[in-house]
N, C-alpha and C positions, 0 to 999 in steps of 0.2 A: 502492499498499500503506500503510496507517495506523499511528501511530507503534507499537512495540513494542518489547518485550525478550526475550532468552532468558527461561526458564523459571528457570533458575538465575541470572540478572541480577536481584534486586531493582531495585525502582522507582526512580528518580533517582539511581541508583548512575555507570554508566557509558553514557553516549549512544552512542560509539564507538568499538568497540573495536579495528576496524581501522587507527582514526587513532590507536591510545594502543599503539604498538610499544613504545616505551623510557620506560613508566612510572616515575616517583621516587616515593618515597616517604620525607619528611625526619620524623628523629625527634623533631625541635623542631618541627614545623607546627603551626599551632592550627588545630584542626576545629571546624568548627562543627557543631552539629547542632539540629534542631528536634524537640525531642525530649520524652517523658511521662517515657522512664527516668533514671535517678541520672546526671549529666551524670558521676561519680566512675569509677562502676563503664564507663561508657562508653570513659572514656579508660583505665581499665585494660584494657577491651576489646579496645580499639585498639592497645595496647602488645601486647597476645599475638600478634596477629596480625601486626605488625609483625617480629615474631624469627619466624613462620614465613616471611613474605613473603621475608626477607633469600636463603635456601638454594632457592629454588623455583626449576623451570626455564621456559622459555618453552613447553614444550611442550603439548600438549591430555591432559585429565585431569579426574579427579573427585575436590572436596573435602567435607569432612565438618564440619563446626562441633561442639563439645560443651559441653556446660555442667558446673558444678562436680560434680556429681553422676554423671557421665559419659554420661549421657543426648542423645542425636543433636538437635543442634536444628537441624539445615539440612542436605543435600543439594545442591549445585549442579556444574554440571559447566562446563568451560570451554576455548576453543580454545588461549589461552596462561595456565597457574595461574599465573604470575607476575604479569601483566596485571589477572587477574579479581580473586586473592588482594589486589591491591594494593588496587585502587581501592575498600574496606572502612575503609582507613584512609590517605586522602587527603582533603583538607582542604576536603570538599565538604558539604553541608546532604544529610542522612538523614531519609525517615520517619519518624514514630515507631516503626512495625514495626521497620526495620532498625537504628535506634539501641538497639531494646529486645534487640535478637538481638544485636548486636555487643557491649551492656554483658553480657550473658551469658556469652561465650566466654569461657570458660577453655582449651580443648586445640584441636587440629587435627588431621585426617590428610589424605592425599593419596594417589591412585591415578595414576599416570601411563596413557594410553592413546595406541596408535598414531594415532589418527586422533580428531576431535569428531566424528562418526560412535557408533563405539564409546566414547566418553562419555557421548554423550545416553542411548544403551540403558542402559550403566552406572549410570547416573544413576536412569532410571527403576523398575530394580530394587532399587536402594538404598532410593528411595521408598515404595516398597509394602511391601519389606520392614523397616524401619526406622518408618517411618512420622514423620514429625519434624513439628516443633511448629510451624514456622515457613514447610514447604513446604504447596503446594497437595495435598490428601490426596482421592484417590478413595475413598471410606467402604464404598461397597455392589461391593467387589470380588469376588463370588462369579463361576467362573466360568460360562459361559452355556452353556446347552446346545443338542446337535446332533442329528443321526440320521447314525449309523454301519449302512452296509450292507455287511457284512462279508464279506472275502475270503482267510479263512484255514478253510474248511470246506468240503466239497462240494454243500452245500445251506447258502447264504446264508442270515445272521440281520438282520432287520431292529429294531435298538433304538433308546433313547435312551440319548446319551452328555454324559460330562460329564467335565474335566479333558485328563490327557496323551494324547497322539493315539498309546497304543502298540499296540492292536489293529491287526494289517492291513484296510487297508478303504477305502470310499469317506465322505469325511464331507461331507458338507452343514448346512450354519448359517452362521451364528449365528442361533440364532431369541432370539425378547426372552426367553420365560418358558419353564415346563417345562411350563404348558397348554398353550401352543400346540404346542410338540410329541409330547405325549400326543394332543391333538385331530387333528394330523395325521398320525401313527402311526395311528390309528385307521383314519383314512380310508384312508391307504396298505394295510393289511392288507385295506379289502373292496375295492381297486380293483387289486390283485398277488396277495392271497393270501401273503404271505411271512411266515415263521415270524420269532416273535418269543421263543422259548422259549432258554434255556442249553443248550449244548451236551451237556451229562449229561443233562438231561429230554428230550431229541432220541434221546441213545442209547438207552436205553433204555423207548421204548414200544415197546408190542407192538399198540397200537390207536390209533386217531385220536385226541386229546383233544377237547373240549368244542371251543374255537376252529374245529376243522376242521366238528365239525357247525353251528355258527351261519357258518360262511360267510366265517370270517373266515382260511382256512388251508388250505393246498391238501393239507396230510400228508405232504409225501416224507420223515415220520419213519416211514410204517408202508407208504411205495411207494405209496401213495392216486393219486401223480401221477411220470409217469418223470422219471429228471435231466435230460432233454433239454428237456422240455415245464417244469419246474420251472426251468432258467437261461435259458428264454425269458421268464420272469416277473423272472427278475431283472435279464433287459436292460433289458426294459420302464420296472422301475424306477426304474432307472438312469436311460436315457433323461427320463422327466419328471422326475427331480428336479435333472437336467441342466440344464433349459431347454426341451427338445425334447415339451412336454406337447402341442401339436398335433397332431404326427405319432403321439404313442402312440395319442390320442385318435378321430386317423383310421385308425387299423391297428385297434383294439377296434371302432367303427364297425362299418368292413366287414367283421368277423368275424361282428359281431353280425346284418348284413343276410344275409349267408351262411348261419348254422346258420338264419335264419327258412326262406329259400327250401329248403333241405333238412327242412323241419318237424323239427329239433332246437330245438326251444322251450327245452327247460329251459338248455341250451346259452346260446340265446338271451338269455333272461332274466337269466344271470349276467353276460356282454356287458354288458348295460343295467344292472345294479345298478352294476359296476363305473365307468361312462360315470358314474353320480350320484354316484359317492363322490370319482371328480376333479373333477367339477361343485361337490363340498362345497369341496376345499380351494380352488378357486380362488375362491370366491363368497365366502370369508371373507378374504381378503386387504385388503380396503380401498382405501384409495389403492395404486395402483400405477400405472407410470411406460412410457412408449412410447421414452424417451430413455436410458435408466439398466439396464444390464443386472445390473453387480455393484457394488454401491457400501451404504457407511454413510453416513449424512446426519448429520449434528451440531449441534444448534442451541442456544446459550446464553442464558438469560436472567438478569439481576438486579433482584433487589428490597428494599427494606429490608436491602444489605448480604448478602444470602443469592442464593446462586445456583443453579442448575439447568438441567443438559444433555442435553436430550433427545437420544437417537440412534435412527432410524432403520435397518431392516438389509432392503436389497433384492439379492434371487438371483433369478436366471432370470427377472428383468422382474416378478418376484414379491415383495410387502410379507411381509417373516416378522415382524413384528412389530416393537415400539417398548419403550425401557425408559427411565425417567428416571432421572437421577442428582445426586445433592445434594452436590457436593464439598465439603471445609471449605479454605475460603481466607479470608484477610482482606480485611474490607470495602475495604481501599486499592487491591487489587488491581483490573484491568482487567477486561472478560469475556474480550479476548483472550490474555491472560496468563493466565489460569486455564484455557482451554481448551489453549490449548498444553500447559501440563502436565498435564490430562487427558489429552490425546491417548498421551502419551508411554507414561503405568500403564496406560491400557484396553489398548495393543496390547502389552504383556508378554510377557503369557502368551498370546498368541493372533495368529494369522496374520490379517493384513490384506487386505483385497479389493483389485480393481485399482485404485478408486476411491473416495476419499473426498472428499464435501461438506460445506464449513464454512457458518456464516452470520457469522463473521469472519475476516479478514484477519490470517493468523498472521506473523511475521516468520522463525520461523526452516521457516517451510512446504518448502523445499528439503533443508533438512537433516532436517527430519523425514520427508520419501519418502524418500531417500536411504537414511535407516536402514532403514526395513520394509521398503523392494527388498533390502536386503541382508539382513534378517534371514529373510526370505519367500520369497527365489529369483523373487522375482517382481517385474514395476515398478509401485510405485504412484504414482498421483497424489494430489495435493493441493490442492484447488480452492476458491475463497469467488465461485459463481457470480455475476453482477449481473442478467443476464435469460434469459428465455428460460424454457422446460419447466422445467430444474433449479431456478432462483433461483425458481419458485412452489410447486417442494419443500420450499427451503428454506423460502420463509414458511409452507406449510403446519407442518412442523417446530418453526418457531419460535413458531407459536402452539399447539403444545401442552406449551413448554418454559412459556413463559407461564402458563397455564392452571393445570399440574402445581404449578407453584413458586407460583402462588396459591392454589392450593389446600391447598400444604403450610404456605405462612403462615397460612390460615384455622384449619387441624387447631392448628398453633403455638398461635394466639393463646386457643383454644377450652381446650387445654390447660392453657394459662397461667392462665385465669381459675381453672380446677378445681382447681391447684395453691394459688392462691391461699385459695380458698375451705375448703382442706382445712387449712392453716397456721394460719387464723384459727380453727377449729371446735377443732382441737388446742392454742389459745393457742400458737404459735409469732411472735416475733416479726415472723419474714418469710415468703415461700412457700419449700417447700423445692423445692429444684434436683434433688436425688435421693433418693427413695423406695425404700427395699427391705422387701418382705414376706416373711416365711418361714413356711413348714407342713414337714409333715411326712407319710411314708406308709409304712403299714404291712399284713402281716395276723398276727396273732397273735403281733408281734413278728420275724416272717421278712421276710429282705429290704428292710429298712429303710432308707432313703433321706431325706433332709432336701430342702429344694429352697427357692433364692430366688428370685423375680423380682422386677425392676429397671423403674421407671418416672420420665421427667422429663417436660419441656418438650416434648418430639415423639414420646410417648405410650409404648408400652414398649418397653425398648432389650434386646431379645432377647440379642443380643452381649454382654449381662452379665451373663445367668444362669446361675448355677451352682446344682451337687446336691451332695450329702454323702452318701456310703454312711457309715454310721456302723459306727468300729473301736474305741470303747472296750470295753476287757473288765470294766470293771465295771457297764457298762449292760447295765438287765433287761429283757429282753424284753417290751415294749411299756409301758418308760420313756419315755411323753413328753416328760415335763418332763426326764429326762436326756437325751432326744435335741436339743432346744430349746438345752439348754445345754451341749449337745458342738458342735452346728453354727455358734452364733455364739460362742464359745469360739476354735473354730478360725477362722472367717471376722474377727474382729476381730485377734485375733493377729497374725497375718500382713498385717492393714491397718496397725495399727501398725508393726510390724518395718520393712515397703515403704515404706508412707506418712505417716509421722509426721507429727502436727498441730504445726504452726508458730503463732506469734503472731500472725502473718500472716493463714493459713488460721482460728484460732479466729475471728478478727474478720470473717469471712466469704469472705474470697477464696480458697476450695479451692482444692487442686491437681486438674488435671481427667488422666485418661485420655490416651490416644491420639488418641482422638477427641476431646477438648476437655470431655467428658462428667465431671462430680467423680465423684473415687473414694470419698470419705467422704459417707455418708447425713445429708442430716438428719432423716430419720425414718425410723424401723423399727417397721412395722407387723409384730404376732405372732398368728399364727391361734390363739387361745386366751385364756382369762378369767386371775382374778387368780392364780392357781397358776402359768399358762404365763409370765405380765408377773414375776413374781418370779424363775422360774426363768432369765431373759432379762435381766433387771437386774442380778442375782449374778454371770453368766458375764460381763457387760459389765464389770463392776468387777472381776472377778479380771485381767484384762486390761489395767489403768488405764484404760478409758472412762467418764467421769464422766456423769451425767444432764446435765451442762448440754453434753457436746460431739453427743449424739445424744436428740432427743426419740423416747421409747417410748412404744409405743402396743398395748395387748391388745384384739382384735377376740372376744367371747363369741356368739357364735349367739344368735338367739331362740329361741321358744318354739318347738318344735314344729320349728326350725331354720329359721324362716320368715325369706325377708330382708323387712329394713326395721325389725326389731325387735331389732336387735344392741346390746349392752351395749359399753360402752366403757371399759378402765381404763385410767389414767395413773399412772404413778409421785408417791405424794402425795396423791392428787387423790380423793375419792370417784366412784364407776362414777356414767357417765352417757351418755344418746341422746341422738341427732340427729331435726331435727325428720323425720317420716316423708317430705317432698317435697323435701328439702335435697338439691342438685345433688352437696354432697360425701357424703351420703351413699352415693348411686349409684354415686360414683367410688371409694369404698372396697369396696363392694359388688364393682365390677369389680376391684380389683386383688387381693380377697381370694380371688377364682371363677379367677381366671390361676392364682395361687399353689397353690392345689388342683387346679387341672387339671396343672400345670408339675410336681405331686408325684405324683399320680396315674400320668400318664404315665411319668414316670422310672422308678416303683417296677414299674408292668407290664413294661415295657421288663424290668430290671432279672429280675423273676419269669418270664420267658418265657425270658431265657437261661440262666437256673435250669436249667428244664425241660427244656431241649434241650443239656447242655453233653455233651459227649462224655467218654466214660472218658479217651480218649487222651488230652487237653489235660491230666492230671495227671501223665503221666509224664513226667520228667525227659528231656530231649535228642531229645524228639519233636516235631517242627517241623511245618510246614504240610504241606512237601513230603513228608513220610514218614507223616505220618499219612495223605495223600491215597493214598500207593503202597499201606497195608495195606488200606484202604477199599478199591480199585481189586480190590486182588488175593483179599482173602476177603468185599468186599460188605458185610460189618455187622458191628458191635462184637461182637456174639456169636457169630459166627465166629472174630474172632481172640481171642476170650477161649479157646475151646475146641482152637484149634490148637495142639499139638505145638512144641516148640522149634526141631526140625529143619526142618519147614513155614515157620515165622518168618521162619527162615533163607533159603528160598529167592523168598521174596516179592522183585521188583526195589527197588532201592535201598535194602534193608535189610541192613546188617550183622550182623555175629556179636553184639557188644557191643547194638546198638539193639534187636533178636531175646529176648537175654537179661534186658533190662531190660522189654521188654513180656511177656514170659512169666514174670518173678519177681514184676510188678506184680498178673497177674491170681492168681497161684496163693496168692502171701502172704495176698492179700485173701479166696479161698476159704476 
């Protein structure tokens, strides 16, 4: 097994915790640091850690390190809190990263646990919640999609599922993407003719829907198929998803042959189509394996200080897709350290398969397997195979990781070149690290919204997008200038309050968000001409942001709104244009179009919500449960509006006070 450390043991701090049962930290010891951090600040941080260390127990637990603002710097676990925390203040050389972390530490908090396994699970949960600056962070932590075959209805439903498994039924997955789930569900509908509609739609059907007509549903809603026959289809689907695909295909083949012999050619054709659908599912799986029934395969690659973790999901001997992750980690960390921390966070909100295959040995593999086994109530094994088919599988996944990271680095390099050209075009001293673009959308002043899109070296940063519902009572309908002023005032007033710029930041060292991306923009683009630019300038000045803090540029559309004829406005400069084939111009057009798309999409969503707004939502004390009870009892809002007080009181789940509130609301309005 290769040399490694636990996730919460920073590199070169503690070589062997088990041999360090009696760690002693002398207050007067000389602490030697190889550091970029300020030695005085490191010494202060060391003294803070020593004060906490003196009262710590030898039990397992989790510790958190905080900076002066109260932000969490680092979350770590320990088999012995006293030994682990003491290691930070011993007279050993630390890496620059750890020295900086110690130097910023002003306080610590601790949670003791019964076992180290519990500490590992708690650590992973806290890292995902708090996103500490010095931990490895899983940045793309969206829940993976599953296929759910429900078991809470007489006619089970086949649907896509994300999130907590609260609904009764069988879950199959995870799949690498929503596209893979949708493709599989479409094929399963053709193969097994199971319904995908929700229960309320199912209960209110009087004739079969279009899916029945195109042979993607058997029509259980209107008894086009008997309950026994539908249950048979459900069992076949469950068997296929559970890995018994050959047996299911054999039964359908036999049924097709029997139907053909009995001259029931329509039934034989349906069986033929079902077989084709099943073959389509298996035909797009890509690489499959004969020795791995259920496993997640992880491979990590490192290039230019960046990491990529590629994950392949295998279930029932089938490949259910793959996904590339790019965790945030210090470049001084080794791939096996990053992979170890990544695994703990990856399985924090999802069950682990029975087998996990890794490209690198991790030192805490046994502890990780024990933790995942305890959490999932099934035995989990973690291996780093060195030979055989499993090693070939690892090599295949590792090759995908290398290619994915290579593409990302190439995209980042291209994006960086565009940012450099953009900075030069607008006379900036250096390339912007964060670009914000603002636009607004409304129809005759109604449902007005503002939108902010953000871009950086990694492209569009959609997790940083923001929308603004216009709230000012003084704002006149259709006042675009007023909307721009309100939007920028709200955005930068909050930024000044929560992330005030220090002298270091003004010199270029900007503070960063949880994912390391700057929180202050270098460049702000306004979709509009001279008037919009002046409104934006005034809005920033009102909250104390000067022209030296942020470069502000307005983009006026060309004649006939043609792309390529844009005029640019900058405070204190005459209007100017860019050369027609300038890459910076194309980049600006992409930024502006993305802001326009986002603003219009947000406006349409808001307008749609207003159009379908239920009057019951306006009644105080009427929540989703009572609203549902009233609609189920009366059928429509109009029927509720016409109902007498006595009738309202008879609705299930509606008491006298609620009935009176509903009755008074409609009759006072009428």
